[in-house]
MITOR-766660 format. One record per residue: residue in one letter; chain; x, z, y of N, C-alpha, C in turn. Coordinates in steps of 0.1 Angstrom, whole numbers. Atoms other than C-alpha are relative to their C-alpha. Example, Ala and Ser with C-alpha at 12.3 -4.5 7.8 and 13.67 -1.06 7.14 Angstrom:
% MITOR-766660
ATOM  nuke  marza  n_east   n_up  n_north  ca_east  ca_up  ca_north  c_east   c_up  c_north
ATOM     A      A       9      0      -12      123     78       -45       9      0       12
ATOM     S      A      -9      0      -11      137     71       -11      -8      8       11
END
This chain:
% MITOR-766660
ATOM  nuke  marza  n_east   n_up  n_north  ca_east  ca_up  ca_north  c_east   c_up  c_north
ATOM     M      A       0    -13        6     -141    242       896     -11      1      -11
ATOM     N      A      11     -1        9     -175    241       880       2     -9      -13
ATOM     K      A      -2      9       11     -165    211       859      10      6      -10
ATOM     K      A     -10     -6        9     -134    229       845      -7     12       -8
ATOM     G      A       7    -11        7     -156    259       836      -9     -5      -11
ATOM     D      A       8      6       11     -180    237       817       8     -4      -12
ATOM     M      A      -9      4       11     -151    223       797       5     12       -8
ATOM     G      A      -4    -12        7     -139    258       789     -10      6      -10
ATOM     I      A      11     -5        9     -173    269       775      -2     -9      -12
ATOM     G      A       1     10       11     -175    237       754      11      2      -11
ATOM     T      A     -11     -3        9     -141    244       739      -2     12       -8
ATOM     L      A       2    -13        6     -150    280       732     -11     -2      -11
ATOM     I      A      10      2       10     -182    269       714       5     -8      -12
ATOM     I      A      -6      7       11     -163    244       693       9      9       -8
ATOM     F      A      -9     -9        7     -137    270       685      -8     10       -9
ATOM     I      A       9     -9        7     -164    295       674      -6     -7      -12
ATOM     A      A       5      8       11     -180    268       653      10     -2      -11
ATOM     M      A     -11      3       10     -147    260       636       3     13       -8
ATOM     I      A      -2    -12        6     -142    297       628     -11      3      -10
ATOM     L      A      11     -3        9     -177    300       613       1     -9      -13
ATOM     V      A      -2      9       11     -171    269       591      11      4       -9
ATOM     A      A     -11     -4        8     -138    282       580      -4     13       -8
ATOM     A      A       5    -12        7     -154    316       571      -9     -3      -12
ATOM     I      A       9      4       11     -181    299       551       7     -6      -12
ATOM     A      A      -8      6       10     -156    278       533       8     10       -8
ATOM     A      A      -7    -10        7     -135    308       525      -8      8       -9
ATOM     G      A       9     -7        8     -165    326       512      -3     -7      -13
ATOM     V      A       3      9       11     -174    297       489      12      0      -10
ATOM     L      A     -12      1        9     -138    295       476       2     13       -7
ATOM     I      A      -2    -13        7     -136    333       469     -10      1      -11
ATOM     Q      A      11     -1       10     -170    331       451       4     -8      -12
ATOM     T      A      -4      9       11     -158    301       430      12      6       -8
ATOM     A      A     -11     -6        7     -125    318       422      -4     12       -9
ATOM     G      A       5    -12        8     -143    350       410      -8     -5      -12
ATOM     S      A       8      6       11     -167    329       389      10     -5      -11
ATOM     L      A      -9      6        9     -138    310       373       9     11       -7
ATOM     Q      A      -7    -11        6     -119    342       367      -8      7      -11
ATOM     N      A       8     -7       10     -148    358       349      -2     -9      -13
ATOM     K      A       1     10       12     -152    326       327      13      0       -8
ATOM     A      A     -13      0        7     -115    326       320       2     13       -9
ATOM     L      A      -1    -13        8     -116    363       309      -9     -1      -12
ATOM     Q      A       9      1       11     -146    356       287       5     -9      -11
ATOM     T      A      -6      9       10     -130    326       271      12      6       -7
ATOM     G      A     -12     -7        6      -98    346       266      -4     10      -11
ATOM     D      A       5    -10        9     -117    374       249      -5     -7      -13
ATOM     R      A       5      7       12     -135    350       226      11     -7       -8
ATOM     S      A     -11      7        8     -103    331       217       8     11       -7
ATOM     K      A      -7    -10        6      -86    364       210      -7      5      -13
ATOM     V      A       8     -4       12     -114    375       186       1    -11      -11
ATOM     Q      A       0     11       10     -114    340       170      13     -1       -7
ATOM     V      A     -13      1        7      -77    341       163       4     12       -8
ATOM     S      A      -5    -13        6      -72    378       155      -9      5      -12
ATOM     T      A       9     -5       10     -103    384       133       0     -8      -12
ATOM     S      A       1      8       13     -102    374        97      -2      9      -12
ATOM     I      A       3     -7       13     -112    385        62      11     -3      -10
ATOM     V      A     -10      2       11      -87    390        34      -6      3      -13
ATOM     A      A       4     -2       14      -96    386        -2      12      5       -8
ATOM     T      A     -11     -6        8      -74    409       -23      -1     -2      -15
ATOM     Q      A       2      2       14      -89    403       -57     -13     -7       -3
ATOM     I      A      13      7        5     -115    380       -74       0      0      -15
ATOM     Y      A       2      0       15     -128    384      -109     -14     -5       -3
ATOM     A      A      13      5        4     -158    370      -128      -4      7      -13
ATOM     E      A       5     -6       12     -180    383      -156      -9     -9       -7
ATOM     N      A       8      7        9     -202    371      -184       8    -10       -8
ATOM     G      A      -9      9        7     -172    354      -200      -3     -1      -15
ATOM     S      A       3      1       14     -185    362      -235     -11    -11       -3
ATOM     T      A      11     10        3     -213    336      -231       6    -14        0
ATOM     G      A      -7     13       -1     -187    308      -228       0     -6       14
ATOM     G      A      -1      5      -13     -191    304      -191      -1     12       10
ATOM     L      A       1    -11       -9     -187    326      -160     -11     -3       11
ATOM     T      A      11      2       -9     -216    332      -137       1     10       12
ATOM     N      A       0    -10      -10     -211    365      -118      14      2        6
ATOM     F      A     -13     -1       -6     -182    365       -93       0     12       10
ATOM     F      A      -1    -12       -9     -169    395       -74      14     -1        8
ATOM     A      A     -12      0       -8     -144    395       -45       2     13        7
ATOM     T      A      -3    -12       -8     -127    425       -31       6     -4       13
ATOM     I      A      -3      5      -13     -124    420         6       3     12       10
ATOM     K      A      -2     -9      -11     -111    438        37       4     -8       12
ATOM     L      A      -3      7      -12     -103    430        73      15     -1        2
ATOM     A      A     -14      2       -4      -69    417        84       4     10       11
ATOM     P      A      -4     -9      -11      -49    441       107      -4     -6       14
ATOM     G      A       4      4      -14      -62    439       143     -13     -7        1
ATOM     S      A      13      7       -1      -95    424       134     -11      8        6
ATOM     D      A      12     -7       -5     -128    432       151     -10      1      -12
ATOM     P      A      10     -2       11     -157    444       129      -8    -13       -2
ATOM     I      A       8     12        3     -177    417       111     -13      5       -6
ATOM     K      A      13     -3        5     -214    419       105      -3     -9      -11
ATOM     F      A       3      9       12     -224    406        71     -11     -9        2
ATOM     T      A      11      9       -3     -256    391        84       4    -12        8
ATOM     D      A      -6     11       -8     -234    369       106      10     -8       -8
ATOM     A      A     -10      6        8     -213    358        77      -7     -9      -11
ATOM     L      A       5      9       10     -218    329        52      11     -1      -11
ATOM     V      A      -9      2       12     -203    325        17      -3    -13       -6
ATOM     S      A       2     13        6     -198    290         4       6      0      -14
ATOM     F      A      -5      1       14     -194    286       -34      -1    -14       -5
ATOM     S      A      -1     14        4     -183    252       -45       6     -3      -13
ATOM     L      A      -6      5       12     -178    235       -78       1    -15        1
ATOM     K      A      -2     14       -2     -170    199       -85     -13     -8        1
ATOM     D      A      13      8        0     -207    189       -89     -11      8        7
ATOM     K      A      11     -8       -6     -227    218       -73       7      9       10
ATOM     A      A      -5    -10      -10     -224    241       -43     -12      7        5
ATOM     V      A      11     -8       -6     -245    269       -27       6      7       12
ATOM     N      A      -4     -8      -11     -244    286         6      -8     14       -1
ATOM     L      A       6    -14        2     -250    324         3      -1      8       13
ATOM     A      A       2     -9      -12     -264    347        30      -1     14       -5
ATOM     Y      A       0    -14        4     -262    384        30     -14      6       -2
ATOM     K      A      13     -6        3     -290    403        14       1     15        3
ATOM     S      A      -1    -14       -5     -294    436        33      -7      9      -10
ATOM     G      A       6    -10       10     -300    465         9       1     -5      -14
ATOM     G      A      -2      5       14     -291    443       -21      10      8       -8
ATOM     T      A      -9     -7        9     -273    456       -51       9     -9       -7
ATOM     C      A      -9      9        8     -245    443       -72      -3      0      -15
ATOM     I      A       5      1       14     -266    443      -103      -9    -13        0
ATOM     N      A       6     13       -1     -276    407      -108     -14     -1       -6
ATOM     N      A      13      1        7     -305    413      -132     -11      9        6
ATOM     S      A      10     -9       -7     -323    437      -108      -8     -8       10
ATOM     A      A       9      7      -10     -351    427       -85       6     -2       13
ATOM     N      A      -7      0      -14     -329    434       -55      14     -5       -1
ATOM     G      A     -13      4        2     -298    418       -69       3    -13        7
ATOM     Y      A      -5     12       -6     -278    388       -57      -4    -12       -9
ATOM     K      A       5     11        7     -289    353       -67       4    -13        6
ATOM     S      A      -3     13       -5     -280    316       -64     -11     -9       -5
ATOM     N      A      10     10        4     -305    287       -64       7    -14        1
ATOM     A      A      -8     13        0     -286    255       -75      -9    -11        5
ATOM     A      A       9     11       -4     -317    234       -69      -1     -2       16
ATOM     S      A       1      1      -15     -320    243       -32      13      1        7
ATOM     G      A     -13     -1       -6     -283    250       -26       2     12        9
ATOM     V      A      -1    -12       -8     -289    284       -11      -2     12       -9
ATOM     G      A       2    -12        8     -289    320       -23       4     12        8
ATOM     N      A      -4    -11       -7     -277    354       -14      12      7       -7
ATOM     F      A     -10     -8        6     -248    377       -19      -2     15        4
ATOM     S      A       2    -14       -3     -247    415       -20      14      6        2
ATOM     V      A     -13     -7       -3     -220    440        -9      -1     14       -5
ATOM     S      A      -2    -14        5     -209    473       -25      13      5        6
ATOM     Y      A     -12     -6       -6     -185    495        -6       9      8      -10
ATOM     L      A      -9     -7        9     -155    506       -26       7     12        8
ATOM     I      A      -6    -10       -9     -138    525         3      -7     -1       14
ATOM     N      A       5      0      -13     -154    536        35      10      4       11
ATOM     G      A     -10     -3      -10     -132    535        66      -5     12        9
ATOM     T      A       3    -11       -8     -132    562        93     -13     -3        8
ATOM     N      A      11      4       -8     -158    543       114     -10     -8       -7
ATOM     H      A       9      8        9     -178    530        85     -14     -1        5
ATOM     L      A      14      3       -4     -212    514        93      -5    -10      -10
ATOM     A      A       6      8       10     -234    500        66      -4    -14        6
ATOM     G      A       3     14       -5     -238    462        69      11     -7        7
ATOM     Y      A     -11      5       -7     -205    458        86      13      1       -9
ATOM     L      A     -13     -2        5     -169    453        75       9      4       11
ATOM     I      A      -7     -7      -11     -148    476        97      14      3       -6
ATOM     T      A     -13     -4        4     -111    484        96       0     13       -8
ATOM     G      A       0    -12       10     -105    508        67      -9     -2      -11
ATOM     D      A      10      2       11     -134    495        47       6     -9      -11
ATOM     V      A      -3      9       11     -128    479        13     -14     -2       -7
ATOM     A      A      13      3        5     -159    461         0       1    -10      -12
ATOM     K      A       1     10       11     -169    442       -31     -12     -9        3
ATOM     L      A      10     10       -3     -187    410       -24      -5     -6      -14
ATOM     C      A       6      4       13     -211    400       -53      -8    -12        2
ATOM     M      A       7     13       -1     -223    365       -59      -1     -7      -13
ATOM     E      A       3      7       12     -236    342       -85       4    -15        2
ATOM     S      A      -3     14       -1     -223    307       -92     -12     -9       -2
ATOM     P      A      12      8        1     -248    278       -90      -3     -4      -15
ATOM     R      A       2      3       15     -243    272      -128      12      7       -7
ATOM     Y      A     -11     -6        8     -221    284      -156      13     -8        3
ATOM     V      A     -13      6       -3     -184    278      -147       8      1      -13
ATOM     G      A      -7      1       13     -166    266      -178      15      1        1
ATOM     E      A     -14     -1        1     -130    266      -189       7    -11        7
ATOM     D      A      -9     10       -6     -103    248      -169      -8     -7       12
ATOM     E      A       7      5      -12     -126    243      -138       6      5       12
ATOM     N      A      -4     -4      -13     -118    246      -102     -12      5        9
ATOM     V      A      11     -7       -9     -138    269       -78       6      2       14
ATOM     K      A      -4     -3      -14     -137    271       -40     -10     10        5
ATOM     I      A       9    -10       -6     -150    302       -23       5      2       14
ATOM     N      A      -3     -1      -14     -151    303        15      -9     11        6
ATOM     I      A       7    -11       -6     -161    335        33       2     -2       15
ATOM     V      A      -1      5      -14     -169    324        69      -8     10        9
ATOM     P      A       6     -8      -10     -176    350        96      -5     -8       12
ATOM     K      A       5      7      -12     -195    341       128      11     -3       10
ATOM     T      A     -12      2       -8     -164    346       148      12      5       -7
ATOM     G      A     -12     -4        7     -129    347       134       4    -11      -10
ATOM     S      A      -5     10       10     -109    329       107      -7      3      -14
ATOM     P      A       6     -2       13     -126    323        73      11      3      -11
ATOM     A      A      -8     -2       11     -111    334        40      -3    -11      -10
ATOM     N      A       2     11        9     -106    303        18       8      2      -12
ATOM     V      A      -7     -3       12      -97    309       -18      -4    -11      -10
ATOM     E      A       2     10       10      -93    282       -45       4      7      -14
ATOM     L      A      -3     -6       13      -95    294       -81       1    -10      -11
ATOM     A      A      -1      8       12      -84    278      -113      -4      8      -12
ATOM     I      A       5     -7       12     -104    290      -143       9     -2      -12
ATOM     P      A      -9      2       11      -82    296      -173      -6    -10      -11
ATOM     E      A       4     10       10      -82    271      -202      -8      7      -11
ATOM     V      A       7     -7       10      -96    298      -225      -7     12        7
ATOM     I      A       8    -11       -5     -124    322      -215      -3      9      -12
ATOM     N      A       2     -8       12     -122    350      -241      -3     14        3
ATOM     Q      A       3    -14       -3     -131    381      -222     -13      1        8
ATOM     Q      A      12     -2       -8     -162    396      -206       3      0       15
ATOM     R      A      -4      0      -14     -143    401      -174      13     -8        1
ATOM     M      A     -12      8       -1     -118    375      -163       5      1       15
ATOM     F      A      -6     -1      -13      -94    382      -134       6    -13        5
ATOM     L      A      -3     14       -4      -89    350      -114       9      0       13
ATOM     Y      A      -8      0      -12      -71    360       -81       4     14        3
ATOM     P      A     -11     10       -2      -44    367       -72       6     -5      -13
END
């Protein structure tokens, strides 16, 4: 009888140990599943922003055509429908010609007057420069330094050199998250106006 009782206690101990191991394993699985779910949600949100957010260039023109070459370029931009706000300090503008290119960063508080001390400027030697923004229309939730749904802004930039007749220009407006706006321009064979409309 005592021997049978000892066996019953041993079995009970093993049973309890198995329950504890199973409970610990279940806890680890639940914690791992929760962590994976959070990561999946974050990845989904980032992917949604990346796919849905984009900038649309509605018009591009250039000035200083009377000098025989174009230097000051202006792009009218807005957000595509369903896009999240874009912060200009998190955006990069790439301006490319056949032999020169510059990367332009946002100049906070800059003006769209190129000959002013606070205007936009390109440095062909270093390959960097800045662009300025002027708001043409302020959306309902307008915030300076951002492009928000309802905003229409004029992006002001300088080419790395004079752009002559019958040249090709590539302008890429790249936000930190979202799809870039890529525009290729063909300069007319004759530049005969102070302001030349290039796109669309």
